[in-house]
N, C-alpha and C positions, 0 to 999 in steps of 0.2 A: 505494499499500499504506499503510495507516495504522501510525503508531508509537506507541510507549507514551505520548510525549508528548502526541500529540493526544487519546488516551483519558483521560489524567488531565485536559487542560483541559476536556474536556465534562463528566467528573464533578464539576469545580470549578463549572462552569455550572449543573448540576443541583442542587448545594448551594444555589445561590441561588434556584432555583426551587422547591427543598422536598423532594426525594427524592433519596437515594443508598441504595441497596440496602435498599429498604422502609422507611428510617427517616424520621420525620415531624420537620421541622426547625420550631422554633416560628416562627409568622407575626406580623407587626407589629400586625395587627388581628384583633379578636376577633369572632365573630358576623357574618362576611361570608358567609351562605349555606351551602347544602351543601358537603360535602366531595367530592360525586361531580362530574364535569365535565359539560359540556354533553351533552345527548342521551343520557342513561344511562350516563354513567360513562368508565371505561377504553377504550382503543383495542385493535384487534387486534393480533397479534404482528407487529411490525415495520414497521406502517403510518405510523409517525410520523418526519418528519425535523426535525433540527436544522439551521437555515440561519443561518450565521454571516456576518460581514463585510457585511452588507446596507448598499447605498450609499442615501445620502438620497435621497429621492423616490420609492423603491421600497416602498409601503406594502401593507396588506393586499389591497385589492382589485387592485393591479398584480400582487402574488405570485401571487393564485389564479389571475389570468387566464395568467400566465407560465407556471405549473407545471402548469396544466389541458392543454398540450399533451401530457405524458406519460400523463395519465388523468385521472378524475375525482378533483378535491381535495373533502375533506369539510369540513375547517376548516383555518383560518389564525388564527394568533396572533403579532403581534410584541410584542415586551418594551417598555413605553413608561415614561418617566418620569412618575409622579404629578404631580409638581411643574409641569414643562415642557410635558409632553405630547408631547416628542420621543421618536422610537424610540432605543432603546440599541444598535442594530446587529446584534441576533439575533431569532431567532424561531422558531416552530415551526409545520410544517403537516402534516396528516393524509390519506394516501389512501385510497380505499375496498380497493384490493388492496397486499398485501406485495410482490407483484412488480414492481408498478409503482412502488412507493417505493424498492424497490432499485435499479431503471433508473435513477429520475430522480436518486437520491444518486449513481450510478456517472457518472452524466453529468454532473452540474453540479457536484461536487467540483472546486476548483481552476479554475472556470470564470471567466474575465476579465470582469468585468461593470462597467460604467461605472467602470474604473480600479481596481476592488477584485478581489481573489481570492475567490469564495464558497468558504465553508467549510461543505459539506454531508456530514451522516451520518446514517444509519438509527439511530434509538433504540430499544435494547431495552425490551420492553414492559413489563418490571419496573421500569425507572427512570423510566416517564412517572408523573408526580404526576398525581392526578386533578383538580387545580385547574390542570393546565397550560393546558386551553383554556376556563377558565373566561370566561364573558362574550365568547367570540370570535365570538357571534352578534351582539352589540351593536357599534355604532360607539363608538370613544374618545370621551369628552367631557374637554375639558381643563377643570380649575378656575380659575375667575377668580380668584387667590389676592388680588388689589388689592379686588375686590368684598367679598369676605369679611371682609377686614380693614377696609374701610370701613363694612360692617355692624355690625361690631364695635364700632368707636369712635362709632358713630352711636346705639347702644344706651342707653336712658335709665338714668341711674345709680341704683343704689339710695342714697336720702339717709343711711340709717344706716351704712351700707359708706363712703360718703364721708367721714363725719364722723371715723370710724376711720381712714380712711387720712390726713386731715388731722391728726388727733391724733398719728399716729406720725412723721409729717414733722417737726412741731413738736418732738416731744420729740427727734428724731435731730438736728436743728438746735440744740437747746439743749444736747446732750451735745457735739456739734462746738465750740461756742462755749465750755463749760466747759474742754475739753480744751486749747483754743488759748491760754486764760488760763492755765491750769495750767502750759503749758510756756513762759510769758512771751512768747508772742508778740503783737504789735499787732492789738487788735480794735476795728473801728469802733464806737464808743459811739453814735453818731447813730442808727443804726439798730438799735432792740432785736429779740430774737427774737419771733415772732409769740407765743409763750406769755404773755410781760411785756406785749404790748398788751391781752390780752382780760382 
């Protein structure tokens, strides 16, 4: 039997996904495609399952195979970190039939799986956000952040921008030296600031 605590925990997760009682929560990125889910939008009533406490190594393909023992699984989506590509430990899957979804949720809730108790619930159709299954038909591609940073640093610098940056650096160094002299601290007089050399 579900408690009030379980319901509030699931609602908190849906705030992250972006749908609580039909209200839209601001997303981080703008212009990321349509607001409809894959294959024509929302799902039928009671066909979507929330699966929590997913063990490491139990990914989209394994989830689809495992839950297909109950019936045909339409879509699967695990929540993943954009930075690392690792799963966040929860996901959603959609069955074609609401009866099959209810049976799967009842059977798999509190099921011990690789040392973890799965947390499985049927999600009310009104609380399923249209973006819940966005890009569920595509394989997750991890962003190579080090390659992005290398490309950013290897980019040819604008000469005018470099002059401005150098000028600002020289001015800051000059201001620091004036402050040090004003406070009566020792200044190395053998190395004049960059602005005095030019």
